[in-house]
C-alpha positions as CSV (number, residue, x, y, z in Angstrom):
1,X,-39.1,-10.3,9.4
2,X,-36.3,-8.0,10.6
3,X,-33.3,-7.2,8.4
4,X,-30.1,-9.1,9.0
5,X,-27.8,-7.6,11.7
6,X,-24.4,-6.3,10.8
7,X,-21.4,-5.2,13.0
8,X,-19.2,-2.2,12.9
9,X,-16.0,-2.5,15.0
10,X,-14.8,1.0,15.7
11,X,-17.6,3.5,16.4
12,X,-15.8,6.8,16.0
13,X,-16.3,9.4,13.3
14,X,-16.0,7.0,10.3
15,X,-17.4,3.8,12.0
16,X,-20.2,5.7,13.5
17,X,-21.2,7.2,10.2
18,X,-21.1,3.8,8.6
19,X,-23.3,2.5,11.4
20,X,-25.8,5.3,10.7
21,X,-25.9,4.5,7.0
22,X,-26.6,0.8,7.7
23,X,-29.2,1.5,10.4
24,X,-31.1,3.9,8.1
25,X,-31.2,1.2,5.4
26,X,-33.1,-1.0,7.9
27,X,-30.4,-3.2,9.4
28,X,-29.8,-3.7,13.2
29,X,-26.2,-2.6,13.8
30,X,-24.0,-3.8,16.6
31,X,-21.2,-1.3,17.4
32,X,-18.1,-1.9,19.5
33,X,-15.0,0.1,20.5
34,X,-12.0,-0.1,22.7
35,X,-14.3,-0.4,25.7
36,X,-18.0,-1.0,26.1
37,X,-18.3,2.4,27.8
38,X,-16.9,4.1,24.7
39,X,-19.3,2.2,22.4
40,X,-22.2,3.2,24.6
41,X,-21.1,6.8,24.6
42,X,-20.7,6.8,20.8
43,X,-24.2,5.2,20.4
44,X,-25.7,8.2,22.3
45,X,-23.7,10.6,20.1
46,X,-24.9,8.9,16.9
47,X,-28.5,9.2,18.1
48,X,-28.0,12.9,18.9
49,X,-26.3,13.5,15.5
50,X,-29.2,11.8,13.8
51,X,-31.6,14.1,15.6
52,X,-29.6,17.2,14.5
53,X,-29.3,15.9,10.9
54,X,-33.1,15.3,10.8
55,X,-33.7,18.8,12.0
56,X,-31.5,20.1,9.2
57,X,-33.4,18.0,6.6
58,X,-30.4,15.7,6.0
59,X,-31.9,12.6,7.6
60,X,-35.5,11.4,7.7
61,X,-37.6,12.9,10.4
62,X,-37.6,9.7,12.5
63,X,-33.8,9.1,12.2
64,X,-33.1,9.5,15.9
65,X,-35.8,6.9,16.8
66,X,-34.4,4.6,14.1
67,X,-30.9,4.9,15.6
68,X,-32.2,4.3,19.1
69,X,-34.0,1.2,17.9
70,X,-31.4,-0.3,15.6
71,X,-28.0,0.7,17.1
72,X,-26.7,-1.4,20.0
73,X,-23.4,-1.2,21.9
74,X,-21.4,-4.4,22.6
75,X,-18.0,-5.8,23.6
76,X,-16.2,-6.6,20.3
77,X,-16.7,-10.4,20.6
78,X,-20.4,-10.1,21.3
79,X,-20.8,-7.6,18.5
80,X,-19.5,-9.9,15.8
81,X,-21.0,-13.2,17.1
82,X,-23.6,-14.6,14.7
83,X,-23.5,-11.8,12.1
84,X,-22.8,-12.3,8.3
85,X,-21.0,-9.0,7.7
86,X,-18.5,-7.0,9.8
87,X,-16.9,-3.7,9.0
88,X,-13.6,-2.8,10.7
89,X,-13.3,0.9,11.2
90,X,-10.6,1.4,13.8
91,X,-7.8,4.0,13.5
92,X,-5.5,3.9,10.4
93,X,-2.6,2.1,12.2
94,X,-1.5,-1.3,11.0
95,X,-0.8,-2.6,14.5
96,X,-4.3,-1.6,15.8
97,X,-5.9,-3.1,12.7
98,X,-4.1,-6.4,12.9
99,X,-4.9,-6.9,16.5
100,X,-8.6,-6.0,15.9
101,X,-8.9,-8.3,12.9
102,X,-7.4,-11.2,14.9
103,X,-10.1,-10.8,17.5
104,X,-12.8,-10.3,15.0
105,X,-12.0,-13.4,12.9
106,X,-11.6,-15.5,16.1
107,X,-15.1,-14.5,17.4
108,X,-17.1,-14.1,14.2
109,X,-18.8,-17.0,12.3
110,X,-16.4,-18.8,9.9
111,X,-18.6,-17.7,7.0
112,X,-18.8,-14.0,8.0
113,X,-17.5,-11.6,5.4
114,X,-15.1,-9.1,7.0
115,X,-14.5,-5.7,5.5
116,X,-11.9,-3.1,6.4
117,X,-12.5,0.7,6.0
118,X,-8.8,1.4,5.6
119,X,-8.1,4.3,3.2
120,X,-4.5,3.3,2.2
121,X,-3.1,0.2,3.9
122,X,-2.9,-2.7,1.4
123,X,-5.6,-5.3,2.1
124,X,-3.2,-8.2,1.6
125,X,-1.0,-6.8,4.4
126,X,-3.9,-7.1,6.8
127,X,-5.2,-10.4,5.5
128,X,-2.5,-12.4,7.5
129,X,-4.4,-11.5,10.7
130,X,-7.7,-13.0,9.4
131,X,-8.4,-16.7,9.7
132,X,-10.0,-17.6,6.5
133,X,-8.5,-14.7,4.5
134,X,-10.6,-15.5,1.5
135,X,-13.6,-13.8,3.3
136,X,-11.6,-10.5,3.9
137,X,-11.5,-7.5,1.7
138,X,-11.5,-3.7,1.8
139,X,-14.8,-1.9,2.0
140,X,-13.8,1.8,2.0
141,X,-16.4,4.4,2.8
142,X,-15.5,8.0,2.4
143,X,-15.8,10.9,4.8
144,X,-18.5,11.9,5.7
145,X,-19.9,8.4,5.2
146,X,-23.6,9.2,5.5
147,X,-23.4,11.7,2.6
148,X,-20.8,10.4,0.2
149,X,-22.3,7.9,-2.3
150,X,-19.3,5.8,-3.6
151,X,-17.5,3.0,-1.7
152,X,-14.3,1.3,-2.8
153,X,-14.5,-2.5,-2.8
154,X,-10.9,-3.9,-2.6
155,X,-10.3,-7.6,-2.7
156,X,-6.7,-8.9,-2.1
157,X,-5.1,-11.8,-4.0
158,X,-7.1,-14.6,-2.3
159,X,-10.4,-12.9,-1.6
160,X,-13.2,-15.2,-2.9
161,X,-15.6,-14.0,-5.6
162,X,-18.4,-14.9,-3.2
163,X,-17.1,-12.4,-0.5
164,X,-16.7,-9.7,-3.1
165,X,-20.3,-10.3,-4.3
166,X,-21.6,-10.3,-0.8
167,X,-19.8,-7.1,0.2
168,X,-21.0,-5.3,-3.0
169,X,-24.5,-6.5,-2.2
170,X,-24.3,-5.0,1.3
171,X,-23.0,-1.7,-0.1
172,X,-25.7,-1.5,-2.7
173,X,-28.4,-2.4,-0.2
174,X,-27.6,0.6,1.9
175,X,-27.9,2.9,-1.0
176,X,-24.2,3.4,-1.9
177,X,-22.5,2.8,-5.2
178,X,-19.8,0.1,-5.1
179,X,-16.7,0.4,-7.3
180,X,-14.2,-2.5,-7.7
181,X,-10.5,-1.5,-7.1
182,X,-7.3,-3.5,-7.1
183,X,-5.3,-3.9,-3.9
184,X,-2.6,-1.2,-4.4
185,X,-1.5,1.3,-1.7
186,X,-3.9,4.3,-1.7
187,X,-6.4,2.5,-4.0
188,X,-8.1,5.0,-6.3
189,X,-9.6,7.8,-4.2
190,X,-6.5,8.6,-2.2
191,X,-4.1,8.2,-5.0
192,X,-6.0,10.8,-7.0
193,X,-6.9,13.3,-4.2
194,X,-3.4,13.2,-2.8
195,X,-1.9,13.7,-6.2
196,X,-4.1,16.8,-6.6
197,X,-3.1,18.1,-3.2
198,X,0.5,17.5,-3.9
199,X,0.4,19.5,-7.1
200,X,-1.7,22.2,-5.5
201,X,0.9,22.6,-2.8
202,X,3.6,22.9,-5.4
203,X,1.6,25.6,-7.2
204,X,1.5,27.7,-4.0
205,X,5.1,27.0,-3.0
206,X,6.2,28.2,-6.5
207,X,4.3,31.4,-6.1
208,X,1.9,30.7,-9.0
209,X,-1.2,31.3,-6.9
210,X,-2.3,31.6,-3.3
211,X,-4.1,28.8,-1.3
212,X,-7.3,30.8,-1.6
213,X,-7.0,31.3,-5.3
214,X,-6.1,27.7,-6.0
215,X,-9.2,26.6,-4.1
216,X,-11.3,29.1,-6.0
217,X,-10.0,27.8,-9.4
218,X,-10.6,24.1,-8.4
219,X,-14.1,24.8,-7.0
220,X,-15.1,26.8,-10.1
221,X,-13.6,24.6,-12.8
222,X,-12.5,21.0,-12.2
223,X,-14.5,20.5,-9.0
224,X,-17.5,22.0,-10.7
225,X,-17.4,19.2,-13.3
226,X,-16.5,16.3,-11.1
227,X,-20.0,15.6,-9.5
228,X,-21.1,14.6,-13.0
229,X,-18.1,13.3,-14.9
230,X,-14.8,11.6,-14.0
231,X,-11.4,12.6,-15.5
232,X,-11.7,10.3,-18.6
233,X,-15.2,11.7,-19.5
234,X,-14.0,15.3,-18.9
235,X,-11.0,14.8,-21.2
236,X,-13.1,13.1,-23.8
237,X,-15.5,16.0,-24.1
238,X,-12.7,18.6,-24.2
239,X,-10.8,16.7,-26.9
240,X,-8.1,14.2,-26.4
241,X,-5.9,15.7,-29.1
242,X,-6.0,19.0,-27.1
243,X,-5.0,17.0,-24.0
244,X,-2.1,15.5,-25.8
245,X,-0.8,19.0,-26.8
246,X,-1.3,20.3,-23.2
247,X,0.7,17.3,-21.9
248,X,3.5,18.3,-24.4
249,X,3.7,21.8,-22.9
250,X,3.6,20.6,-19.3
251,X,6.3,18.0,-20.0
252,X,8.5,20.7,-21.5
253,X,8.1,22.9,-18.4
254,X,8.1,20.1,-15.8
255,X,9.8,17.1,-17.4
256,X,9.7,14.8,-14.3
257,X,6.0,15.4,-13.5
258,X,3.8,15.3,-16.6
259,X,4.7,12.5,-19.1
260,X,1.9,11.8,-21.6
261,X,0.0,8.8,-20.3
262,X,0.5,5.8,-22.6
263,X,-3.2,5.0,-22.8
264,X,-3.9,8.6,-23.9
265,X,-1.3,8.5,-26.6
266,X,-2.6,5.2,-27.9
267,X,-6.1,6.6,-28.3
268,X,-4.8,9.7,-30.1
269,X,-2.6,7.7,-32.4
270,X,-5.6,5.6,-33.3
271,X,-7.4,8.9,-34.4
272,X,-9.9,8.9,-31.6
273,X,-10.0,12.5,-30.3
274,X,-13.2,12.2,-28.1
275,X,-16.9,12.0,-28.5
276,X,-17.1,15.7,-29.3
277,X,-14.6,15.6,-32.1
278,X,-14.4,12.1,-33.7
279,X,-17.3,10.4,-32.0
280,X,-15.3,8.2,-29.6
281,X,-12.2,8.2,-27.4
282,X,-12.2,6.8,-23.9
283,X,-16.0,6.9,-24.2
284,X,-18.4,5.3,-26.6
285,X,-20.9,7.7,-28.0
286,X,-24.4,7.7,-26.3
287,X,-27.4,6.6,-28.3
288,X,-28.2,10.1,-29.2
289,X,-24.6,10.9,-30.2
290,X,-22.4,13.7,-28.8
291,X,-25.3,16.1,-28.8
292,X,-27.1,14.1,-26.1
293,X,-24.0,14.1,-23.9
294,X,-23.4,17.9,-24.4
295,X,-27.0,18.7,-23.6
296,X,-26.8,16.7,-20.3
297,X,-23.5,18.4,-19.5
298,X,-25.1,21.9,-20.0
299,X,-28.1,21.1,-17.9
300,X,-25.9,19.7,-15.2
301,X,-23.7,22.7,-15.0
302,X,-26.6,25.1,-14.9
303,X,-28.2,23.1,-12.1
304,X,-24.9,23.1,-10.2
305,X,-24.7,26.9,-10.6
306,X,-28.2,27.3,-9.2
307,X,-27.4,25.0,-6.3
308,X,-24.2,27.0,-5.4
309,X,-26.2,30.2,-5.6
310,X,-28.9,28.7,-3.3
311,X,-26.3,27.4,-0.7
312,X,-24.1,30.5,-0.9
313,X,-20.3,30.4,-0.2
314,X,-18.9,27.9,2.2
315,X,-17.8,29.4,5.5
316,X,-14.1,28.9,4.7
317,X,-11.6,31.1,6.4
318,X,-8.0,30.8,5.3
319,X,-5.2,30.8,7.8
320,X,-2.9,33.9,7.9
321,X,0.3,33.1,6.0
322,X,-0.9,30.3,3.9
323,X,-3.0,32.2,1.4
324,X,-0.3,34.4,0.0
């Protein structure tokens, strides 16, 4: 029995990548765009990309054939007719999204779950365009969607638990990791990555380091750790008391930018300085204690070093005038 068909509305870079992910997982995917001709052209592009990715060992060897078999191009109303899940991936403009969602919800089955790939627009703001807003939520894939594993699941105030569960099931079934996020502008990913970029730009503007050197520091320190641990785990292993003291120094130098987070201070005040110091902090100790976690960390970092040595440096060239 063939897998259930899904629809992706908007077949450009993000929508097309999402369609590739879903097709590789075994689902027929109907794509649409501003015109049928654009959707057909993007279908051919996605097949060609799959062929190139397969040649590079990034997709299975038969990926182009899979795309040719499972991707089909349609007018929007035909794409969403009769499907149970629709992903909207049109440009990040509220007016375009509202118009698209009105058309989608008018043509789709009344029980279809509708996801939006918005990266920053509050889901509740768009829900007004959807008939049956309880079936609508954010399903935010990251760029490039075929290769980034985590997806933000963002219900708005009246999204039903059933819609959330269905969307998470879709995401999990295509091999991604779903993470539940509240409906606040920027959600989690973009609040954090834009905060980092904002502070990085200030560092360069203040003459502390060049663009090139900031990138080198992040790649070789914070970014080196992040494939394995999030910010809470990184702090926990370093020592939360140490983090508290660093926040004091930063607040003294930059009083408007680095107040000590209340949740960090509460943990410190309770005498929990992290798994490596007192046995707990933000984390609970693993079954094997802190030694088990430290051993995993060390193996992970050595493996990352070997991977970077194997791949070699990224072909990054910094623009004249920005790196100094």
